[in-house]
DSSP file (Angstrom, degrees, kcal/mol; ACC not computed):
  #  RESIDUE AA STRUCTURE BP1 BP2  ACC     N-H-->O    O-->H-N    N-H-->O    O-->H-N    TCO  KAPPA ALPHA  PHI   PSI    X-CA   Y-CA   Z-CA
    1    1 A M     >        0   0    0      0, 0.0     4,-2.5     0, 0.0     5,-0.2   0.000 360.0 360.0 360.0 -41.7   28.0  -11.1  -36.5
    2    2 A F  H  >  +     0   0    0      1,-0.2     4,-2.7     2,-0.2     5,-0.2   0.928 360.0  49.1 -61.1 -43.9   26.9  -11.3  -32.9
    3    3 A S  H  > S+     0   0    0      1,-0.2     4,-2.5     2,-0.2    -1,-0.2   0.868 111.5  51.1 -65.7 -34.4   24.8   -8.1  -33.1
    4    4 A T  H  > S+     0   0    0      2,-0.2     4,-2.2     1,-0.2    -1,-0.2   0.913 111.2  47.4 -64.4 -45.1   23.1   -9.6  -36.3
    5    5 A L  H  X S+     0   0    0     -4,-2.5     4,-2.3     2,-0.2    -2,-0.2   0.904 112.0  50.0 -63.1 -42.4   22.4  -12.8  -34.5
    6    6 A L  H  X S+     0   0    0     -4,-2.7     4,-2.6     1,-0.2     5,-0.2   0.928 110.4  50.1 -62.9 -45.9   21.0  -10.9  -31.5
    7    7 A T  H  X S+     0   0    0     -4,-2.5     4,-2.5     1,-0.2    -1,-0.2   0.902 110.2  49.9 -59.0 -41.6   18.8   -8.8  -33.7
    8    8 A L  H  X S+     0   0    0     -4,-2.2     4,-1.5     2,-0.2    -1,-0.2   0.894 112.0  47.9 -65.9 -39.9   17.5  -11.9  -35.5
    9    9 A I  H  X S+     0   0    0     -4,-2.3     4,-1.3     2,-0.2    -2,-0.2   0.909 115.1  44.9 -65.9 -44.4   16.7  -13.6  -32.1
   10   10 A L  H  < S+     0   0    0     -4,-2.6    -2,-0.2     1,-0.2    -1,-0.2   0.881 112.6  51.9 -69.1 -37.1   15.0  -10.5  -30.8
   11   11 A A  H  < S+     0   0    0     -4,-2.5    -1,-0.2    -5,-0.2    -2,-0.2   0.811 118.1  36.4 -71.3 -27.8   13.1   -9.9  -34.0
   12   12 A T  H  < S+     0   0    0     -4,-1.5    -1,-0.2    -5,-0.2    -2,-0.2   0.529  93.9 105.5-102.7  -6.6   11.7  -13.5  -34.1
   13   13 A S  S  < S-     0   0    0     -4,-1.3     3,-0.0    -5,-0.1    -4,-0.0  -0.454  74.9-116.2 -79.3 149.1   11.2  -14.1  -30.4
   14   14 A T        -     0   0    0     -2,-0.1    -1,-0.1     1,-0.1    -2,-0.1  -0.655  41.8-106.0 -77.4 132.9    7.8  -14.2  -28.8
   15   15 A P        -     0   0    0      0, 0.0     2,-0.4     0, 0.0    -1,-0.1  -0.317  34.8-138.2 -58.8 141.6    7.5  -11.3  -26.4
   16   16 A M        -     0   0    0     -3,-0.0     2,-0.6     2,-0.0    -3,-0.0  -0.834   4.9-148.1-105.7 141.6    7.7  -12.5  -22.8
   17   17 A V        -     0   0    0     -2,-0.4     2,-0.7     2,-0.0     0, 0.0  -0.947  11.1-161.3-108.3 118.1    5.5  -11.1  -20.0
   18   18 A I        -     0   0    0     -2,-0.6     2,-0.4     2,-0.0    -2,-0.0  -0.900   7.3-162.5-105.5 114.2    7.2  -11.1  -16.7
   19   19 A E        -     0   0    0     -2,-0.7    -2,-0.0     3,-0.0     3,-0.0  -0.799   7.6-146.1 -96.6 132.6    4.7  -10.8  -13.9
   20   20 A E        -     0   0    0     -2,-0.4     2,-0.1     1,-0.1    -2,-0.0  -0.729  32.5-101.6 -91.3 147.5    5.8   -9.8  -10.4
   21   21 A P        -     0   0    0      0, 0.0     2,-0.5     0, 0.0    -1,-0.1  -0.409  33.6-128.4 -66.5 144.1    3.9  -11.4   -7.5
   22   22 A V        -     0   0    0     -2,-0.1    -3,-0.0     1,-0.0     0, 0.0  -0.830  23.0-124.9 -98.5 128.2    1.3   -9.1   -5.9
   23   23 A S     >  -     0   0    0     -2,-0.5     4,-2.2     1,-0.1     5,-0.1  -0.205  19.0-115.3 -67.7 161.8    1.6   -8.7   -2.1
   24   24 A K  H  > S+     0   0    0      1,-0.2     4,-2.0     2,-0.2     5,-0.1   0.802 117.8  58.1 -66.8 -26.5   -1.3   -9.5    0.1
   25   25 A E  H  > S+     0   0    0     25,-0.2     4,-2.7     2,-0.2     5,-0.2   0.940 108.3  44.4 -66.5 -48.8   -1.2   -5.7    1.1
   26   26 A V  H  > S+     0   0    0      1,-0.2     4,-2.3     2,-0.2    -2,-0.2   0.900 112.4  51.3 -63.3 -41.0   -1.7   -4.7   -2.5
   27   27 A K  H  X S+     0   0    0     -4,-2.2     4,-2.2     2,-0.2    -1,-0.2   0.920 112.0  47.6 -60.1 -42.6   -4.4   -7.2   -3.1
   28   28 A L  H  X S+     0   0    0     -4,-2.0     4,-2.8     2,-0.2     5,-0.3   0.936 110.8  49.7 -63.5 -51.6   -6.3   -6.0    0.0
   29   29 A I  H  X S+     0   0    0     -4,-2.7     4,-2.7     1,-0.2     5,-0.3   0.903 111.7  50.2 -58.3 -42.5   -6.0   -2.3   -0.9
   30   30 A T  H  X S+     0   0    0     -4,-2.3     4,-1.4    -5,-0.2    -1,-0.2   0.908 112.4  46.1 -61.1 -44.4   -7.2   -3.1   -4.5
   31   31 A E  H  < S+     0   0    0     -4,-2.2    -2,-0.2    -5,-0.2    -1,-0.2   0.948 120.4  38.5 -66.2 -47.5  -10.2   -5.1   -3.1
   32   32 A V  H  < S+     0   0    0     -4,-2.8    -2,-0.2     1,-0.2    -3,-0.2   0.927 124.4  35.5 -73.8 -46.5  -11.2   -2.4   -0.5
   33   33 A F  H >< S-     0   0    0     -4,-2.7     3,-2.2    -5,-0.3    -3,-0.2   0.618  78.7-179.9 -90.9 -13.5  -10.5    0.9   -2.4
   34   34 A G  G >< S+     0   0    0     -4,-1.4     3,-1.9    -5,-0.3    -1,-0.2  -0.260  74.7  10.6  54.1-120.3  -11.5   -0.2   -5.9
   35   35 A K  G 3  S+     0   0    0      1,-0.3    -1,-0.3     2,-0.1     4,-0.2   0.755 131.7  55.8 -63.6 -23.5  -10.9    2.8   -8.4
   36   36 A D  G <> S+     0   0    0     -3,-2.2     4,-2.3     1,-0.2    -1,-0.3   0.437  79.0 100.2 -87.7   1.3   -9.0    4.7   -5.7
   37   37 A A  H <> S+     0   0    0     -3,-1.9     4,-2.8     1,-0.2     5,-0.3   0.884  73.2  57.7 -56.8 -43.9   -6.5    1.8   -5.2
   38   38 A P  H  > S+     0   0    0      0, 0.0     4,-2.0     0, 0.0    -1,-0.2   0.926 110.8  43.3 -57.4 -44.8   -3.7    3.3   -7.2
   39   39 A L  H  > S+     0   0    0     -3,-0.2     4,-2.2    -4,-0.2    -2,-0.2   0.927 115.1  48.5 -62.5 -45.1   -3.6    6.4   -5.1
   40   40 A M  H  X S+     0   0    0     -4,-2.3     4,-2.7     2,-0.2     5,-0.2   0.821 108.1  54.8 -69.6 -29.8   -3.9    4.4   -1.8
   41   41 A I  H  X S+     0   0    0     -4,-2.8     4,-2.4    -5,-0.2    -1,-0.2   0.929 109.4  48.8 -64.1 -45.3   -1.1    2.0   -2.9
   42   42 A R  H  X S+     0   0    0     -4,-2.0     4,-2.0    -5,-0.3    -2,-0.2   0.924 112.3  47.9 -57.6 -45.1    1.1    5.1   -3.4
   43   43 A I  H  X S+     0   0    0     -4,-2.2     4,-2.6     1,-0.2    -2,-0.2   0.932 112.7  47.3 -65.0 -46.7    0.2    6.4    0.0
   44   44 A A  H  X S+     0   0    0     -4,-2.7     4,-2.9     1,-0.2     6,-1.6   0.869 108.9  56.3 -61.1 -35.3    0.8    3.1    1.7
   45   45 A S  H  X S+     0   0    0     -4,-2.4     4,-1.4     4,-0.3    -1,-0.2   0.910 112.0  41.8 -64.2 -39.8    4.1    2.8   -0.1
   46   46 A C  H  < S+     0   0    0     -4,-2.0    -2,-0.2     2,-0.2    -1,-0.2   0.854 118.4  45.4 -75.2 -33.4    5.2    6.2    1.3
   47   47 A E  H  < S-     0   0    0     -4,-2.6    -2,-0.2    -5,-0.2    -3,-0.2   0.891 139.1  -2.0 -80.1 -35.3    3.8    5.5    4.8
   48   48 A S  H >< S-     0   0    0     -4,-2.9     3,-1.4    -5,-0.2    -3,-0.2   0.220  92.7-105.0-139.7  17.1    5.1    1.9    5.3
   49   49 A S  T 3< S-     0   0    0     -4,-1.4    -4,-0.3    -5,-0.3    -3,-0.1   0.796  78.7 -66.9  54.7  28.5    6.9    0.8    2.1
   50   50 A L  T 3  S+     0   0    0     -6,-1.6     2,-0.5    18,-0.3    -1,-0.3   0.815 108.7 125.7  63.4  31.4    3.8   -1.3    1.5
   51   51 A H    <   -     0   0    0     -3,-1.4    -1,-0.2    -7,-0.3     3,-0.1  -0.984  39.2-178.1-122.2 122.9    4.6   -3.5    4.6
   52   52 A H  S    S+     0   0    0     -2,-0.5     7,-2.8     1,-0.3     2,-0.3   0.869  81.3   7.0 -77.8 -41.9    2.1   -4.0    7.3
   53   53 A A  E     -A   58   0A   0      5,-0.3     2,-0.4    14,-0.1    -1,-0.3  -0.974  63.5-150.9-138.6 153.0    4.7   -6.1    9.3
   54   54 A V  E >  S-A   57   0A   0      3,-2.7     3,-1.8    -2,-0.3    -3,-0.0  -0.995  84.5 -10.7-126.4 125.4    8.3   -7.0    8.9
   55   55 A N  T 3  S-     0   0    0     -2,-0.4    -1,-0.1     1,-0.3     3,-0.1   0.880 132.1 -53.0  54.7  41.7    9.6  -10.3   10.2
   56   56 A G  T 3  S+     0   0    0      1,-0.2     2,-0.5    -3,-0.1    -1,-0.3   0.399 116.4 110.9  80.6  -4.9    6.2  -10.8   12.0
   57   57 A K  E <  S-A   54   0A   0     -3,-1.8    -3,-2.7     3,-0.0    -1,-0.2  -0.904  72.8-117.3-110.0 127.5    6.3   -7.5   13.8
   58   58 A V  E     -A   53   0A   0     -2,-0.5     2,-0.3    -5,-0.3    -5,-0.3  -0.319  35.4-106.6 -62.7 137.6    3.8   -4.7   12.8
   59   59 A V        +     0   0    0     -7,-2.8     8,-3.2    -8,-0.1     2,-0.3  -0.487  47.8 177.5 -67.8 124.7    5.5   -1.6   11.4
   60   60 A E  B     -B   66   0B   0     -2,-0.3     6,-0.2     6,-0.2     2,-0.2  -0.975  19.1-144.2-131.6 144.2    5.3    1.2   14.0
   61   61 A S    >   -     0   0    0      4,-2.4     3,-1.2    -2,-0.3     9,-0.0  -0.519  31.4-108.1 -97.7 171.8    6.7    4.7   14.1
   62   62 A K  T 3  S+     0   0    0      1,-0.2    -1,-0.1    -2,-0.2    -2,-0.0   0.687 117.0  59.8 -68.4 -17.8    8.0    6.6   17.1
   63   63 A T  T 3  S-     0   0    0      2,-0.1    -1,-0.2     9,-0.0    10,-0.2   0.326 125.1 -95.1 -96.5   7.4    4.9    8.7   17.1
   64   64 A G  S <  S+     0   0    0     -3,-1.2     9,-0.7     1,-0.3     2,-0.3   0.641  76.0 141.8  91.9  13.0    2.5    5.8   17.6
   65   65 A D  E     - C   0  72B   0      7,-0.2    -4,-2.4     8,-0.1     2,-0.4  -0.672  30.0-167.6 -85.1 144.0    1.5    5.1   14.0
   66   66 A S  E   > -BC  60  71B   0      5,-1.5     5,-2.3    -2,-0.3     3,-0.3  -0.982  27.6  -4.8-141.3 147.1    1.1    1.6   13.1
   67   67 A G  T > 5S-     0   0    0     -8,-3.2     3,-1.3    -2,-0.4   -16,-0.1  -0.122 100.1 -28.9  80.9-169.0    0.7   -0.8   10.2
   68   68 A L  T 3 5S+     0   0    0      1,-0.3   -18,-0.3    18,-0.2    -1,-0.2   0.877 141.7  30.5 -51.7 -51.5    0.3   -0.4    6.4
   69   69 A F  T 3 5S-     0   0    0     -3,-0.3    -1,-0.3    17,-0.1    -2,-0.2   0.270 107.1-120.2 -98.4  11.7   -1.4    3.1    6.5
   70   70 A Q  T < 5 -     0   0    0     -3,-1.3     2,-0.3     1,-0.2    -3,-0.2   0.944  34.5-161.2  53.1  55.5    0.4    4.2    9.7
   71   71 A I  E   < -C   66   0B   0     -5,-2.3    -5,-1.5    15,-0.2     2,-0.2  -0.543  11.6-132.8 -74.9 129.2   -2.8    4.7   11.7
   72   72 A N  E >   -C   65   0B   0     -2,-0.3     3,-2.1    -7,-0.2    -7,-0.2  -0.527  13.3-121.1 -86.8 148.7   -2.2    7.0   14.7
   73   73 A Q  G >  S+     0   0    0     -9,-0.7     3,-2.2     1,-0.3     4,-0.2   0.586 101.6  85.7 -63.0  -9.6   -3.3    6.2   18.2
   74   74 A I  G 3  S+     0   0    0      1,-0.3     3,-0.4     2,-0.1    -1,-0.3   0.788  87.4  56.0 -57.5 -25.9   -5.2    9.5   18.1
   75   75 A H  G <> S+     0   0    0     -3,-2.1     4,-2.9     1,-0.2    -1,-0.3   0.282  73.5 112.2 -90.0   9.7   -7.9    7.4   16.5
   76   76 A K  H <> S+     0   0    0     -3,-2.2     4,-2.8     1,-0.2     5,-0.2   0.893  74.8  50.2 -53.2 -47.6   -8.1    4.9   19.3
   77   77 A E  H  > S+     0   0    0     -3,-0.4     4,-2.4    -4,-0.2    -1,-0.2   0.926 115.4  43.2 -58.6 -46.6  -11.6    5.9   20.5
   78   78 A E  H  > S+     0   0    0      2,-0.2     4,-2.0     1,-0.2    -1,-0.2   0.874 112.8  52.5 -68.7 -36.6  -13.0    5.6   17.0
   79   79 A L  H  <>S+     0   0    0     -4,-2.9     5,-3.0     2,-0.2     4,-0.4   0.935 110.4  48.0 -63.4 -42.8  -11.2    2.4   16.3
   80   80 A D  H ><5S+     0   0    0     -4,-2.8     3,-0.9    -5,-0.2    -2,-0.2   0.904 109.9  52.8 -63.4 -41.2  -12.6    0.9   19.5
   81   81 A R  H 3<5S+     0   0    0     -4,-2.4    -1,-0.2     1,-0.2    -2,-0.2   0.871 114.0  42.3 -60.6 -36.3  -16.1    2.1   18.6
   82   82 A L  T 3<5S-     0   0    0     -4,-2.0    -1,-0.2    -5,-0.1    -2,-0.2   0.442 111.7-123.9 -88.9  -0.1  -15.8    0.4   15.2
   83   83 A K  T < 5 +     0   0    0     -3,-0.9     2,-0.4    -4,-0.4    -3,-0.2   0.915  61.6 145.3  58.1  44.6  -14.2   -2.7   16.8
   84   84 A L      < -     0   0    0     -5,-3.0    -1,-0.2    -6,-0.1    -2,-0.1  -0.920  40.3-155.5-117.2 141.9  -11.1   -2.4   14.6
   85   85 A N    >   -     0   0    0     -2,-0.4     3,-2.3     1,-0.1     7,-0.3  -0.940   5.3-157.6-114.4 106.5   -7.5   -3.1   15.5
   86   86 A P  T 3  S+     0   0    0      0, 0.0   -18,-0.2     0, 0.0   -15,-0.2   0.675  90.6  70.1 -61.3 -14.0   -4.9   -1.3   13.4
   87   87 A M  T 3  S+     0   0    0    -20,-0.1     2,-0.5     4,-0.1   -20,-0.1   0.615  87.3  77.0 -80.0 -11.2   -2.3   -3.9   14.3
   88   88 A K  S <> S-     0   0    0     -3,-2.3     4,-2.4     1,-0.1     5,-0.2  -0.882  84.3-135.3 -95.3 128.1   -4.3   -6.4   12.1
   89   89 A L  H  > S+     0   0    0     -2,-0.5     4,-2.4     1,-0.2     5,-0.2   0.903 103.0  47.3 -45.4 -54.9   -3.8   -5.8    8.3
   90   90 A E  H  > S+     0   0    0      1,-0.2     4,-2.4     2,-0.2    -1,-0.2   0.908 114.0  47.3 -62.2 -42.6   -7.4   -6.1    7.3
   91   91 A D  H  > S+     0   0    0     -6,-0.3     4,-2.7     2,-0.2    -1,-0.2   0.867 109.4  54.5 -63.1 -36.8   -8.5   -3.7   10.1
   92   92 A N  H  X S+     0   0    0     -4,-2.4     4,-1.9    -7,-0.3    -2,-0.2   0.927 111.9  43.5 -58.8 -48.7   -5.8   -1.2    9.2
   93   93 A V  H  X S+     0   0    0     -4,-2.4     4,-2.3     2,-0.2    -2,-0.2   0.894 113.1  51.9 -68.4 -40.9   -7.0   -1.1    5.6
   94   94 A K  H  X S+     0   0    0     -4,-2.4     4,-2.5    -5,-0.2    -2,-0.2   0.916 111.6  46.7 -61.8 -41.6  -10.7   -0.9    6.6
   95   95 A Y  H  X S+     0   0    0     -4,-2.7     4,-2.5     2,-0.2    -1,-0.2   0.871 109.7  53.6 -72.3 -32.8  -10.0    2.0    8.9
   96   96 A A  H  X S+     0   0    0     -4,-1.9     4,-2.8    -5,-0.2    -1,-0.2   0.919 110.1  48.5 -60.4 -42.0   -7.9    3.7    6.2
   97   97 A K  H  X S+     0   0    0     -4,-2.3     4,-3.2     2,-0.2     5,-0.2   0.922 109.5  52.5 -61.2 -45.7  -11.0    3.3    3.9
   98   98 A Y  H  X S+     0   0    0     -4,-2.5     4,-1.1     1,-0.2    -2,-0.2   0.904 113.4  43.6 -58.4 -43.0  -13.2    4.8    6.7
   99   99 A L  H  X S+     0   0    0     -4,-2.5     4,-2.7     2,-0.2     3,-0.3   0.928 114.1  50.6 -68.2 -44.0  -10.9    7.8    7.0
  100  100 A F  H  X S+     0   0    0     -4,-2.8     4,-2.4     1,-0.2    -2,-0.2   0.914 108.7  51.0 -59.6 -46.2  -10.6    8.1    3.2
  101  101 A D  H  < S+     0   0    0     -4,-3.2    -1,-0.2     1,-0.2    -2,-0.2   0.795 116.7  41.7 -67.4 -26.0  -14.4    8.0    2.7
  102  102 A R  H  < S+     0   0    0     -4,-1.1    -2,-0.2    -3,-0.3    -1,-0.2   0.837 138.0   2.9 -87.6 -36.0  -14.8   10.8    5.4
  103  103 A S  H >< S-     0   0    0     -4,-2.7     3,-1.8     1,-0.3    -3,-0.2   0.138  86.2-132.1-145.5  24.4  -12.0   13.2    4.5
  104  104 A G  T 3< S-     0   0    0     -4,-2.4     3,-0.4     1,-0.2    -1,-0.3  -0.351  75.9 -21.7  64.2-132.3  -10.2   12.0    1.4
  105  105 A V  T >  S+     0   0    0      1,-0.2     3,-2.2     2,-0.1    -1,-0.2   0.331 101.6 112.2 -96.3   5.3   -6.4   12.0    1.7
  106  106 A K  G X   +     0   0    0     -3,-1.8     3,-1.4     1,-0.3    -1,-0.2   0.783  69.7  61.1 -51.2 -34.1   -6.3   14.5    4.6
  107  107 A S  G 3  S+     0   0    0     -3,-0.4    -1,-0.3     1,-0.3     3,-0.2   0.703 106.9  46.0 -69.0 -18.1   -5.0   11.9    7.1
  108  108 A W  G X  S+     0   0    0     -3,-2.2     3,-1.2     1,-0.2    -1,-0.3  -0.001  73.8 122.6-112.5  26.7   -1.9   11.3    5.0
  109  109 A Y  G X   +     0   0    0     -3,-1.4     3,-1.7     1,-0.3     4,-0.3   0.844  66.7  62.8 -57.8 -37.4   -1.1   15.0    4.5
  110  110 A W  G 3  S+     0   0    0      1,-0.3    -1,-0.3    -3,-0.2     3,-0.2   0.710 107.0  42.2 -69.5 -21.2    2.3   14.7    6.0
  111  111 A S  G X> S+     0   0    0     -3,-1.2     3,-1.8     1,-0.1     4,-1.7   0.295  81.3 111.7-102.8   9.6    3.5   12.2    3.4
  112  112 A K  H <>  +     0   0    0     -3,-1.7     4,-2.3     1,-0.3     5,-0.2   0.828  68.9  61.3 -54.8 -37.6    1.9   14.2    0.5
  113  113 A D  H 34 S+     0   0    0     -4,-0.3    -1,-0.3    -3,-0.2     4,-0.1   0.779 110.0  43.4 -61.1 -24.6    5.3   15.2   -1.0
  114  114 A C  H X4 S+     0   0    0     -3,-1.8     3,-0.6     2,-0.1    -2,-0.2   0.934 122.6  31.9 -83.9 -52.8    6.1   11.5   -1.4
  115  115 A W  H 3< S+     0   0    0     -4,-1.7    -2,-0.2     1,-0.2    -3,-0.2   0.653 106.1  68.1 -84.9 -17.7    2.7   10.1   -2.8
  116  116 A S  T 3<        0   0    0     -4,-2.3    -1,-0.2    -5,-0.3    -3,-0.1   0.510 360.0 360.0 -85.7  -3.1    1.4   13.1   -4.8
  117  117 A K    <         0   0    0     -3,-0.6    -1,-0.2    -5,-0.2    -2,-0.1   0.465 360.0 360.0 -77.6 360.0    4.2   13.0   -7.5
């Protein structure tokens, strides 16, 4: 009887759409990267678990990579020239776009096994 009742409820119920909140990181990547956003969201997910900062502290690696896209300090001169600070979320994403426009996903080669699946 219970399975019949459950079947009846499921068959007559209006489907529910459950929306998960979209993080500010995902929103910004979508705005900046447009059609390339799905790939760049996967890359940022592999690089920083889609977190620019945790508990107010910017995500940094032992090798000097920082933020959402783990921008390395090797880019410091270019970042300074462009007046971008990778410790700021918006600048981190802008610089990732800058790199992407110049060389595609080459800058995130080391995490390719994660995001290319």
